[in-house]
C-alpha positions, 0 to 999 in steps of 0.5 A: 186392771184387775183392781179397777175391774173389781171396783167397777163390778163391786159398784155395779153389782152391791152399791148401785142395789143398795143406793137405789132400793126401791128406785122404782117408786121414785119420783125425781126432780132434775136437781136431785137426778143431777145430784146423782149423775155428779155422784157416779161420775166422781166415783168413776174419775176416783176409780180410773184416778183421773183428774176431776176436770176430766170429761164425764163422757170419757171417765163414764165412758171407759167404764161402760157405764150408763147413766144414774137415770138409765140405771132408774129407768131400767128398775123402772121397765123391769118393776113394770114387767113384775107386776103385769107377770104377777098372779091375777088374783093377787092384791097387787095385781089388782091394785095396779090394773085399777091404777092403769085403767084410772090413768087411761081413762083421765089421761091428766098430761101433768099427773105425778106417780109410776104410772104416768112415769113408766109411760114416759119411760116407755115412750122414751125407749120405743117400748110403748107397743109393749104398753099398749099390747098389755093394755089391748090384750093383758099379753107381756113378755115374760120375766127373761125376755123382758129384762133383755130387751130392756137392757138392749133398749136402755144400751142402744139409747145411752150408746146414742147419745154418749157417741152424740156427745162425743162428737160434739167436743172437738178436742175428745176425737182421739178418744172417741175413735179409740172406744167407739162402744159404751162398754168397758175400755179395750185397754182395761180389758188388756190389763187383766191379762197382760199386767205388764201394761197397767202402768201405760194405760193408766198414763195413756187416760192421763193424757186422753183425759185431759185433751189441748195443746201441750209442750213436748217434754222432750222436743219443747214442741207444741202439738195438739196430741201429745200422745200422737205426737210422742208416738208417731213424731217426736225426734227424740223418739226415732229410734224407738219408731225404728224398732217398732216398725221392725217388730210390726214387720217381724211379727205380724203378717205383710198385708196387716204391717203394710196396710198400718205403715200407710196409715197417718199418724193420727189413725194409726194410734186410733186403730192400734189402739182401738175397740174396733182395729180387728176389722183391720187386723186379726190378732190384736192382743199381738198388736196391742203388745207392740204398741203399748211396749212401744208408748212405754218407752216413748213416755219414759 
């Protein structure tokens, strides 16, 4: 969605840098960090128009947002790189090296400050080899390379934690199958080019955001997943399903159409709406247009 994309980019490029100015030197308690995380979760739900009881991993995952902790860690690691690559004769470099080697010599377990904090962060993201190399030889990756290393390490860690949390919640199984990467939801990206599907994508997210047992408003059946039921099995949408398969076999190649036809109802929705369905289907835009048109008719 264009407005949603703009809101996310404004948040990333303007709000976060302003709100977290000088966060490189912050030492936050767990309570303070949790308050910041809650603020981002609230904003993510408001931006997407999702209910407040929407699971955090759905709201943040759909926008591709990492945690506030990850953002602060990114700033601290990049600041450490700036200090390491600063001029040897500068005051800040001398003060930095003094604090660094004081820490290494004293090795106080529960000491506070930037150096103890950054050491813990290096261990958290398996980057301690760079810290150790700098202390031993004085070498540190240049700015651009270090920025990429930090970004990839934090993204990988956040992705792993996010997937683990999603997999622990059975009620979020469909969302976890549709959205497998911690990046903007593929359905949101699709609406940038096909704005006519914005309402359909919004309605899909409303259903995915609040999982549970629901009564179909058309056939009054109780279903575990309302989206799958309406699109694939509701008796009142039989005509729409016939039209769906007609379009699939007319507009897609035979092998793709047959592979979709052989999927279960659940896998059909997860595959056609999913981020990684191009593993089975080559023309993703055609498939998304077909399935979103079908879901729109089924929801009416």
